C-alpha angles and dihedrals in degrees: 000000000000091000090052092052090048091052091049090050092050091047092051091047091051091049091052091047091048090050092051090047091051091051092051090044091055093044112016091173087071088071091054097051092040089055091050093049094047092040095054090045090053090044092061094066118099127208103193105302092339120100122174096211131213097280097053090039090055090052093053093043091050092051089053093047091047091064092077090059120266127184113194130167115262089216089075090059092052092049094049093048092047090054092049099046095041091053090049091050094045093053092046101039098098094047092041096059091043090054097052116111136058090335088069095062091098092057092047090051091048092054092048093050094050092049095046095044089048092052093048092046092054093045093050093047091048092052096043096046098034098241120170121238093263096054091044092054090045090054090053093047095049101031091051094034093232105138092183088073088072090062098042092044092047091052091049091050090057089059096055093089094240126147117273090251092052092047091051092049093048093047089050088053089056089057092045093051090047094049094049097047105033097083095055089038087065097036096042092052089056092051093049101039093046115021104024093041091055090049092046095050095036088227135111122239092218095051094047091045091055091046092050091048091053090049090051090050090052094219097322108137118229119202125210128223111307091007125123140162116267087215105045117199094227116052139164127219133183107226127190108214115237098158117085126217098039127136130198091245091048092054093048095047100041095089135035115327111283094357098128137020132194101226102172138017130197123190121182090347094305126105116236131189119272116234130170098243095041112127117229119226129210108268096031116134116219133184105226115195127181148083109351097237093048093046092050091047094047094045091063091052098044099045139276133324116262111211093200112094097184110143093000101090116129128180112228124193135203117215136175111228124193110227102231103145108105092216089070098045127098091010131113118259092237092056092047093052092047092053097042114117118240090243092060098038102043114111094353123114127190110224101175144358116219124200120183088343094306126105118251120201112254102231129150090252095048109114117220111228133196110278095030118136126205126208109221128195127198146085113327094247091050092050092050091049092050092045091058087065101035105038145274121331113242103214118208113250139172090210121106117225096234093177091059097042095039089058089043095058091041091054090048094052091048090052088052090059093060115104124193117191123217097193107301092344116097113213118197137154092220124212092298096051091042093051090047092051092047091048090052092050096044091045090052091048091050089054089056098041108035097180095075134048102039112183114173116221092244091054092048092049091051091050091051099043099041092039096053099037091045092049092050092046090051090054090053093046093049101038104027099083094042092048093051093047093046092050089052091048100040098034130239093290097090092045093053092046088052089053088057091049090051098044107036099059091045092050091049091049091046091054092043092050094048102043104024106028091034099221104185097173111071094199091058090040092053092049092051093045096049091046093050088058092041084234101163096174090051091049090051090054090047090053091049091052094045096051091208140053099266094113092049101080096054089042093052092053097046093039093056091050094043092056088062100036097046093044088057090058090078099070092033092057091047089050099047108023 
């Protein structure tokens, strides 16, 4: 009786499993989005100060889903990763190129240390535990999540002069070592680059990212969505004139240059045109607009504030204008303002100066550079008049320039196809490195020519989040079942050795970065560390923790180097293991 019930239970279980498999077979994309939903749900849970996060959660969920048997096209993974890494590069391009130079020596050193420590770790483990060259290369490829090592190691194995059977066996061992260690290679990098690094430095990524952003802004305050200053710099006041002998021009020129403007004038209930030489009469009502301090000071001299706004309404607009006129470039702000004609300056107020997407304080000594953009405030007609002299208006839009970014991603993927050979060693950026480089270049170009390449923040965020989490989930769906089966077949030994390959180089780099390179900002540190290991899932989690793009510039530098350095480990391990 018990045996019969057991058989019935097994039969029902097999039917349910077959049904689930048939569903995933008909629509494999279900597995992807199910993994994302479960993964982000898991990632919300906190255990003390530890939180897994959506990226790592998606990886674990995908491994679990993969156990029922899912076959999904690898092309989806390539598309998702290209979207993620291009968006990261595009957002960081302006800052990346500004940061190149001697100030990048720390990031270069970080990438070198991770690659060398990874090589030495694999070679020592291979010698101590008697691993063949194939398994050693597989440990490096999976433990350091650098899939390109499989290709470079496989090519190097073919040149060892072994029999075809031995070459095939050794190349299969590369794949086995990779499959067993890749999952923890991704997951372990997240734990170290995010959680362990915060514990080690006793600092929070989010707090340091905000601090670094404020330092970059040099005191310029940025406001979030639905935030505004309770004391705005530009204000308007309706003033009833009580002082005789004033003129419009006298009011506008009595304070700092361009500090206030008389925008409207009512006399005996009727609006009259505003002209510079027009004399103001006692009882007139004027709309005074300008810098808050100047408006408050002038109001007390002119008369008294009239709280009735009837007939004095005026629509003001805020527009970003690309500074393209050569007469304004490479000159200090103070000199530009002094030499501005009254026709250009009148009624127009500069709220902000943007350089490479970041605010720059508007001070007399601030030099305007090519590619800078100024945010102007004023009546629409005044803004249009000023823009004719300054440069084109960059209108806000929620539309993505798909022509620009389609070409951008295409160029990146083409760059990834290029292979340069250093002797027998093929060196290539791959699709990821190519898309990153293209994103950096197109982002830099956008910062110089603001009229093309619009990418709204919401669209960029979706590209980054969906691209990275989807890529990681695809890795789990494709490798999870094989990794579990291989661990069961080969034992836990390879998995634990892969843990060492993942952890040891990162710990060495963490100590090196802290005590030799003197990283004092953990957000920047985390970006450099994850890039030096080309740990894209870890970087995604770092970005999520930071809440801004501060970690991106160090990541972009170390990631580009790591793609070359870590790829070279394949033939080196085959040569020396």
